[in-house]
C-alpha positions in Angstrom: -20.6 -10.1 -17.6 -16.9 -10.4 -18.3 -16.0 -11.6 -21.8 -13.0 -13.3 -20.4 -13.3 -17.1 -20.3 -12.6 -19.1 -17.1 -9.4 -20.1 -18.8 -8.4 -16.5 -19.5 -9.1 -15.6 -15.9 -7.0 -18.5 -14.6 -4.2 -17.4 -17.0 -4.3 -13.8 -15.6 -4.4 -15.1 -12.1 -1.3 -17.1 -12.6 0.5 -14.1 -14.1 -0.6 -11.8 -11.4 0.5 -14.2 -8.7 4.0 -14.2 -10.3 3.9 -10.4 -10.6 2.9 -10.0 -7.0 5.6 -12.6 -6.0 8.3 -10.6 -7.7 7.2 -7.3 -6.2 6.7 -8.8 -2.7 10.2 -10.3 -3.0 11.7 -6.9 -3.9 9.7 -5.0 -1.3 11.2 -7.1 1.4 14.5 -5.1 0.9 12.7 -1.8 1.4 9.9 -2.1 3.8 8.6 1.2 5.3 7.8 -0.6 8.6 11.3 -2.0 9.2 14.0 -1.5 6.6 13.5 2.2 5.8 13.1 3.4 9.4 16.1 1.4 10.6 18.2 2.5 7.7 17.3 6.2 8.3 18.0 5.8 12.0 21.5 4.3 11.3 22.2 7.1 8.8 21.6 9.6 11.6 18.2 11.0 10.6 16.2 12.9 13.3 13.6 10.9 15.3 10.7 13.0 13.8 11.8 12.2 10.3 12.1 8.5 11.1 8.6 8.5 12.7 7.2 10.1 9.5 8.3 7.6 6.9 5.2 5.4 6.6 2.9 8.3 6.7 5.0 10.3 4.3 5.1 7.3 1.9 1.3 7.3 1.9 1.2 11.0 1.2 3.7 10.7 -1.6 1.7 7.9 -3.4 -1.4 10.0 -2.9 -0.1 13.3 -4.4 0.1 12.2 -8.1 -2.9 9.9 -8.2 -5.5 12.5 -9.1 -3.2 13.9 -11.8 -2.6 10.4 -13.1 -6.4 9.7 -13.1 -6.9 13.0 -15.1 -4.3 12.0 -17.6 -5.6 8.4 -17.8 -9.3 9.3 -18.2 -9.2 8.5 -21.9 -6.6 5.8 -22.2 -7.0 3.6 -25.2 -4.2 1.0 -24.7 -4.4 0.2 -21.0 -1.8 -2.5 -21.2 0.9 -0.3 -22.7 0.0 2.5 -20.2 0.3 0.1 -17.2 3.8 -1.2 -18.4 5.0 2.3 -19.1 3.9 3.8 -15.9 5.5 1.0 -13.9 8.8 1.9 -15.4 8.7 5.2 -13.5 9.3 3.3 -10.2 12.8 2.1 -11.3 15.2 5.2 -11.5 14.9 6.4 -7.9 15.7 3.0 -6.2 18.4 2.2 -8.8 20.1 5.5 -8.0 19.9 4.9 -4.2 21.1 1.3 -4.7 24.0 2.2 -6.9 25.1 5.1 -4.6 25.0 3.2 -1.3 26.4 0.0 -2.8 29.4 1.4 -4.7 29.9 5.0 -3.4 29.2 4.3 0.3 28.2 7.8 1.5 28.2 7.8 5.3 28.4 11.5 6.3 25.9 13.5 8.2 24.0 14.3 5.0 23.8 10.8 3.7 20.3 10.4 5.1 19.2 13.5 3.2 20.2 11.9 -0.1 18.3 8.7 0.7 15.4 10.7 1.8 15.2 12.4 -1.6 15.3 9.0 -3.3 12.6 7.8 -1.0 10.4 10.8 -1.9 10.9 10.3 -5.6 10.2 6.6 -5.2 6.9 7.3 -3.4 5.8 9.8 -6.0 6.4 7.3 -8.8 4.3 4.6 -7.0 1.5 7.2 -6.8 1.4 7.5 -10.6 1.2 3.8 -11.0 -1.8 3.0 -8.7 -4.8 4.5 -10.7 -3.5 3.1 -14.0 -2.8 -0.3 -12.4 -6.3 -0.4 -10.9 -7.8 0.3 -14.3 -5.6 -2.4 -15.9 -6.7 -5.0 -13.4 -10.4 -4.2 -14.0 -9.8 -5.4 -17.6 -8.1 -8.6 -16.3 -10.7 -9.8 -13.8 -14.5 -10.2 -13.4 -16.8 -8.9 -10.7 -17.8 -12.3 -9.2 -14.3 -13.5 -8.3 -12.3 -10.2 -8.0 -12.1 -10.6 -4.2 -10.5 -14.1 -4.5 -8.3 -12.8 -7.4 -6.8 -10.1 -5.2 -6.7 -12.3 -2.1 -4.8 -15.1 -3.8 -2.5 -12.6 -5.7 -1.6 -10.7 -2.6 -0.9 -14.0 -0.8 1.8 -14.5 -3.3 3.1 -11.1 -2.4 3.7 -12.5 1.0 5.4 -15.6 -0.4 7.8 -13.4 -2.2 8.2 -11.3 1.0 8.9 -14.4 3.0 11.7 -15.5 0.8 13.0 -12.0 0.5 12.9 -11.6 4.3 15.2 -14.6 4.6 17.7 -13.1 2.2 17.4 -9.7 4.0 18.3 -11.5 7.3 21.3 -13.1 5.5 22.4 -9.9 3.8 22.2 -7.7 6.9 24.0 -10.3 9.1 26.7 -11.0 6.5 30.2 -9.4 6.2 28.9 -6.8 3.7 29.5 -3.5 5.5 27.0 -0.8 6.1 25.6 1.0 4.0 26.5 -1.4 1.1 24.3 -4.1 2.5 21.2 -1.9 2.2 22.3 -0.6 -1.2 22.4 -4.2 -2.6 18.8 -4.6 -1.3 17.7 -1.5 -3.2 19.2 -2.9 -6.4 17.4 -6.2 -5.9 14.2 -4.2 -5.4 14.8 -2.4 -8.7 15.3 -5.6 -10.7 12.3 -7.3 -9.1 10.0 -4.4 -10.0 11.3 -4.3 -13.6 10.6 -8.1 -14.1 7.2 -7.9 -12.5 6.1 -5.0 -14.7 7.1 -6.8 -17.9 4.7 -9.7 -17.0 1.8 -7.4 -18.0 2.7 -8.1 -21.6 1.1 -11.5 -21.5 -2.2 -10.6 -19.7 -5.4 -11.3 -21.5 -7.8 -8.3 -21.2 -11.5 -7.8 -21.6 -11.8 -4.9 -24.1 -15.5 -4.4 -23.3 -14.7 -3.0 -19.8 -15.0 0.7 -19.2 -16.2 1.5 -22.8 -16.6 5.2 -22.2 -16.8 8.2 -24.5 -14.1 10.9 -24.4 -14.3 13.1 -21.4 -12.9 16.6 -21.1 -11.1 17.8 -18.0 -14.1 20.0 -17.2 -16.4 16.9 -17.3 -13.9 15.0 -15.2 -14.0 17.5 -12.4 -17.7 17.9 -12.6 -17.9 14.1 -12.1 -15.7 14.4 -9.0 -18.0 17.2 -7.6 -21.1 15.1 -8.2 -19.7 12.1 -6.5 -18.9 14.0 -3.3 -22.3 15.7 -3.3 -24.5 12.6 -3.9 -22.6 9.7 -2.4 -23.4 9.8 1.4 -22.1 6.3 2.0 -18.9 7.0 0.2 -18.4 10.1 2.3 -18.9 8.1 5.5 -16.3 5.6 4.2 -13.8 8.4 3.7 -14.5 9.6 7.2 -13.7 6.2 8.7 -10.6 6.0 6.6 -9.4 9.4 7.8 -9.1 8.0 11.3 -7.1 5.1 9.9 -4.5 7.5 8.5 -3.3 8.1 12.1 -1.9 4.5 12.1 1.0 5.3 9.8 3.3 6.9 12.4 2.9 3.8 14.5 3.9 1.6 11.6 7.1 3.6 11.2 8.0 3.4 14.9 7.5 -0.3 15.6 11.0 -1.5 14.7 12.7 1.6 16.1 10.7 1.3 19.3 11.6 -2.3 19.6 15.3 -1.7 19.0 15.4 1.1 21.6 13.8 -1.2 24.1 15.6 -4.5 23.5 18.7 -3.5 21.5 18.4 -6.2 18.9 20.7 -6.5 15.9 19.6 -4.7 12.8 19.4 -8.0 10.9 16.2 -8.7 12.9 14.6 -6.6 10.2 14.6 -9.8 8.1 12.7 -11.7 10.7 10.2 -8.9 11.0 9.7 -9.1 7.2 9.3 -12.9 7.3 6.6 -12.7 10.0 4.8 -9.8 8.4 4.8 -11.4 5.0 3.6 -14.8 6.3 0.7 -13.1 8.2 0.0 -10.9 5.3 -0.4 -13.9 3.0 -2.8 -15.8 5.2 -4.8 -12.7 5.9 -4.9 -11.6 2.3 -6.2 -14.9 1.0 -8.8 -15.1 3.9 -9.8 -11.5 3.4 -10.5 -12.1 -0.3 -12.7 -15.1 0.4 -14.5 -13.4 3.2 -15.1 -10.3 1.1 -16.6 -12.2 -1.8 -19.0 -14.0 0.6 -19.9 -11.4 3.2 -18.8 -8.1 1.7 -15.4 -6.4 1.7 -16.3 -4.0 4.5 -16.1 -7.0 6.8 -12.5 -7.6 5.8 -11.6 -3.9 6.3 -13.1 -4.2 9.8 -10.7 -7.1 10.5 -7.8 -4.9 9.3 -8.7 -2.2 11.8 -8.9 -4.7 14.6 -5.5 -6.2 13.7 -3.8 -2.8 13.7 -5.2 -2.0 17.1 -3.9 -5.3 18.4 -0.5 -4.5 17.0 -0.4 -1.3 19.0 -1.6 -2.9 22.1 1.1 -5.6 21.7 3.8 -2.9 21.3 2.6 -1.1 24.4 2.7 -4.4 26.4 6.0 -5.7 25.0 8.1 -7.5 27.6 10.5 -9.4 25.3 11.4 -10.0 21.7 8.5 -12.5 21.4 6.2 -9.6 21.9 8.0 -7.6 19.2 7.6 -10.5 16.8 3.9 -10.4 17.7 3.7 -6.8 16.7 4.7 -7.7 13.2 2.4 -10.7 13.0 -0.6 -8.4 13.8 0.8 -5.8 11.4 0.9 -8.4 8.6 -2.7 -9.4 9.4 -3.8 -5.8 9.2 -2.0 -5.1 6.0 -3.0 -8.4 4.4 -6.7 -7.9 5.2 -6.6 -4.3 4.1 -5.2 -4.8 0.6 -7.9 -6.9 -1.0 -10.7 -5.2 0.9 -9.7 -1.6 0.0 -9.0 -2.5 -3.6 -12.4 -4.3 -4.0 -14.3 -1.5 -2.3 -13.0 0.9 -4.9 -14.6 -1.2 -7.6 -17.8 -1.6 -5.5 -18.2 2.1 -5.0 -17.5 2.8 -8.7 -20.1 0.3 -9.8 -20.3 -1.5 -13.1 -19.8 1.6 -15.3 -18.0 3.9 -12.9 -14.3 5.0 -13.3 -12.4 3.0 -10.7 -9.2 5.0 -11.5 -11.1 8.1 -10.4 -12.4 6.6 -7.2 -9.0 5.3 -6.3 -7.5 8.7 -6.8 -10.3 10.5 -4.9 -9.8 8.2 -1.9 -6.1 8.6 -1.6 -6.1 12.3 -2.5 -8.7 13.1 0.1 -6.9 11.2 2.8 -3.4 12.7 2.1 -3.9 15.9 4.1 -5.0 14.0 7.1 -2.0 11.7 6.8 0.2 14.8 6.8 -1.6 16.0 10.0 -1.0 12.6 11.6 2.8 12.6 10.8 3.2 16.2 12.0 1.4 15.3 15.2 3.5 12.2 15.7 6.7 14.1 14.8 6.0 16.7 17.5 5.2 14.0 20.0 8.4 12.0 19.0 10.5 15.0 20.1 8.7 15.6 23.4 7.1 12.5 24.8 7.7 8.7 25.1 6.7 6.6 22.0 4.1 4.8 24.1 2.0 7.9 24.2 2.0 8.1 20.4 0.9 4.5 20.3 -2.0 5.2 22.8 -3.1 8.2 20.7 -3.1 6.2 17.5 -5.1 3.4 19.2 -7.7 5.9 20.1 -8.0 7.2 16.6 -8.2 3.7 15.2 -11.0 2.8 17.6 -13.1 5.7 16.4 -12.5 4.7 12.8 -13.4 1.1 13.6 -16.7 2.1 15.2 -17.5 4.4 12.2 -16.8 1.6 9.8 -19.0 -0.9 11.7 -22.0 1.3 12.4 -22.0 4.1 9.8 -20.6 2.6 6.6 -22.8 0.3 4.5 -21.1 -2.3 2.4 -21.7 -1.3 -1.2 -21.5 -4.9 -2.4 -24.4 -5.9 -0.1 -26.9 -3.3 -1.1 -28.1 -2.0 -4.5 -25.3 0.0 -6.1 -25.7 3.7 -5.9 -26.2 4.8 -9.5 -22.7 5.4 -11.0 -21.9 9.0 -11.8 -21.4 9.0 -15.5 -21.4 12.2 -17.6 -22.3 12.0 -21.2 -20.1 14.2 -23.5 -21.6 17.2 -25.0 -22.5 16.7 -28.7 
């Protein structure tokens, strides 16, 4: 049982809602499904590069996670670690914001400079995730964690909704390109800094993850044991592998819609508003459903929503259909976030290292995401985008069937015994 009182849990929930609001607000100015692809396209980046952005972002956040989990295996002050690691996210976007706001590079190599900043930004987020997951385990309890994430991520969408309105105003204002995008990157930097500092006031349960010191050798032995003994976890990873092929489609929705209907680039703000609204509703609902029926159920809903987004894109006949793409995208992302986070804790069990499981999942999936974006990049140069969408829909359908029929919900069956290696005396 958590030693946090109901009052402490409510206090942490309020702070986390504010944290997620500020990050959602900032992220509205740098979405990988609309802002980043449209910005890269306008800077003159090749189509294959534009198509790779969402998948590349996932790979970038996956690369450092295992390293971060190794370094964080024996953290004593999880609050200080969480605040410090969040500060790593600030320099890359600040540099991009300052450069495009005040220096206005617009030559043929401008997209390369932004691309470098994008890569550094993604890597910095990757260092954050395992430590952040460990921090939140100290701030929540098992019984209500699904609702905690669902409500918190709903506030991400509220911030995104307000941010999307400002994105629409900024991109349709008299501020010239690329200064308008640069100001957005600076706003993102400020929002992330404020949100990270809120961790100072969280109340943590010091009894969570009371583990003896682990050597690097013990850490890697634990990883090997998990892969060898957790059949259900391996099946879950297999289903998630097919989900990775969705990332190229996410990068292409806005670009595909603009090529087909020639809308103004300020529509990116509308896309953000729609996605954020759907994200919030789906996130809250997903958390509630997960607490009651198991978080695998919410993940199944995410798969279905992403398939519907692709089918809507293929069938698009007007801008109303394009708006529908981003509604389904928001539902898919909103249902995914609480479900995937909670499944990490469920697979880890009461005494397992959730930082390790988080890193194992994303590190395992990263190579397949790379395959997906290479595959999409080749197709983007040779065939119509609709064929990429059809291929992605096929992979998602396979992943959906695996998730439904092969993966057991770890929250609705006895936990597999957590792998926990005692130190040598």
